[in-house]
Every structure is written in C-alpha cells, then in structure tokens.
N, C-alpha and C positions, 0 to 999 in steps of 0.2 A: 359757402365754405360749411362742410355736413357738421354736426354735433362733434362727432368722433375726430374729425381732423384738429379739432380747435381743442379736445381733451390732452393730449401728450404736452403739447407745447406749455399750457397752462399749469401741469406736473412739474415741467423743469424748472418753470420759473419759481413756482412755489421752494422747491427745493432748493434753489440757488438763496433765496432769501432766506430760509431757513438756518444758512451758514452752520457748519459741523453737526450737522445731521446726516442720515440715511433716509433715502424712501424706497420704499419697496413696490413696484407698480406690476400689476399683475390684471388678467383680461383674457376673455374667451374668443374665440374664431369660430363663425358656423358656417361652412361651406358645404354644398351641395355636387355631386357627380351624379353618373351613371347609377353608382351603388347605394345612392341617398345621403342622407344630412350628415354630416361629421361634427363633431366638437372638437376642438383642440384649445388647449389653455398654455399661457405665456406668461412669465414672471422675469422683472429684472429688478435687480439692486443697483442704486447708483449712491454714489457719496458725495457729499458736500467739502468733505476733506479729502486731502492727500493720502493716499494707500499708505498702509504700515506693514511692517512686518508681525504675524504673530508669534507664538512659541516654537510652533510647529515649523517655520520657515516658509510660509505660506503669507500672500499679501490679502489684507483684508477687503479689499473691493477692488473689483476688475473695472470699472468705468467711474471716472471721477469728473462732478460738475465745478469743479473748483475754478474758478477764472485763473488761477495762477498756473494751471495744469500747461506743462513744457513739454517740448518733444523729447524724446530719452537724449543723455550726452552721449558724447563719442567715445568718453573714457570715463573711468573711474577716478575722480577729483573729489576734493574736499568741497561740501557744499550739497552732493548729491542725497536722493533718498534713500532710504532701505530699500523699496522696492525697485529702484532705477538700478542699486548695487544687482540684486538678484538678477535682472533681467540682463544687465552688463556681462556678470558671469556666467550667466546660460546653466546655471544648474542651483538647485537649492541649497543652503548651507548646510555645513555639519551640525551646527547650534545654534541657537539663540538665545541670550539672557536678556531679559527687561526687567528694569526696574525703574526706580524715579531718585533723582538726586535729593538732596537737601533743601533744593530750592524749587522744589515740586515739577523738574522737567523730567519727561521722558528720556531714561539713558537705554540707551542698546547696544550689546554687543554680539556682533556676527561673525562666525568662527567657519573659514572656510578649512580644510585639511586635506592637502593633497600629498601625494608620493615626495618626500624629502622637502614638504614646504608647508606651512601654516601662516595663515593672514587673519589677523584679527581687525576687524573695522567696528568704531567706535562713534555712535549716532548720539548726537543730543538734541531733543525736539524733532525727530526726523533729518535731519542733517547730517553728513557725514563730517565729523570733526577731527578725525584721527584714524590713523593707518598703522599696524605694528603690524611688523613681519619679522618674528625673532631670527637671530642668526643674521639680519642683513644691518650694514651700519649706516 
C-alpha cells in the first residue's frame, strides 16, 4: 500500500476522533499529458458535527463524518435537523433566527413564507421541536 493511499483514511480517522471539530483537507495532483505537466489542487472540508443552518439559510458543512449521520427522512417531523428541513423543503428559508436559551441550548427559528401560508419551524440543539403554522388549528 502506497504512502498516499494511507494518508486519507488516517486523516478521516483523526477527524472522527476529534469529535465536534472540522477538518480541512488539501492536496496537489500532478498529471502529465502531451502538452506537459499540469498541477491542480483540491481541498475539502468535513465536519464531525451534524450540519446546522447559518443566519443566511445555508448549511455549515456539506459532508459529515458524524457516526450518527442518517439517511434523509421521508417527511418533515419532530426530531429532524435544521439542514434536513431545508433539503426536504427543497428551497432556502425566508428567514433564520439563531439564538441561545437560558439553559445554553442553541435555538433556531426557520421561517418559510409562501403565498397564502407562513410556516415557522423551531429547533432546539439542531432538532425540530415545534412547528407553527399560523391560521391552522
């Protein structure tokens, strides 16, 4: 096994062991063809935490090494993560409010405004805890 084929698994193992951190991986590739040698670079970011929404409605990490990573749920239900909601909705949220509870928990309110409807999804520590659809009983 070559030195290069060992590096990547070792980096991923280190990332998982760090728990709650992110790892930036970068490298160079050298290729040669009839026009000469070309150099290209590649970088990737992987997080050991589940992805969370930022204030602009984008997810903080595209790739997660978290062992609790699970397949995308089939429907919006209590317990899903912030980024799972955005993926299930298929569109970025209208607004995202991020705060902290008095108990030190991350609290996020995600607003989706659509013609004739408004939905507010409330998350505590990256888990959907309540759905508020004004005007519905």
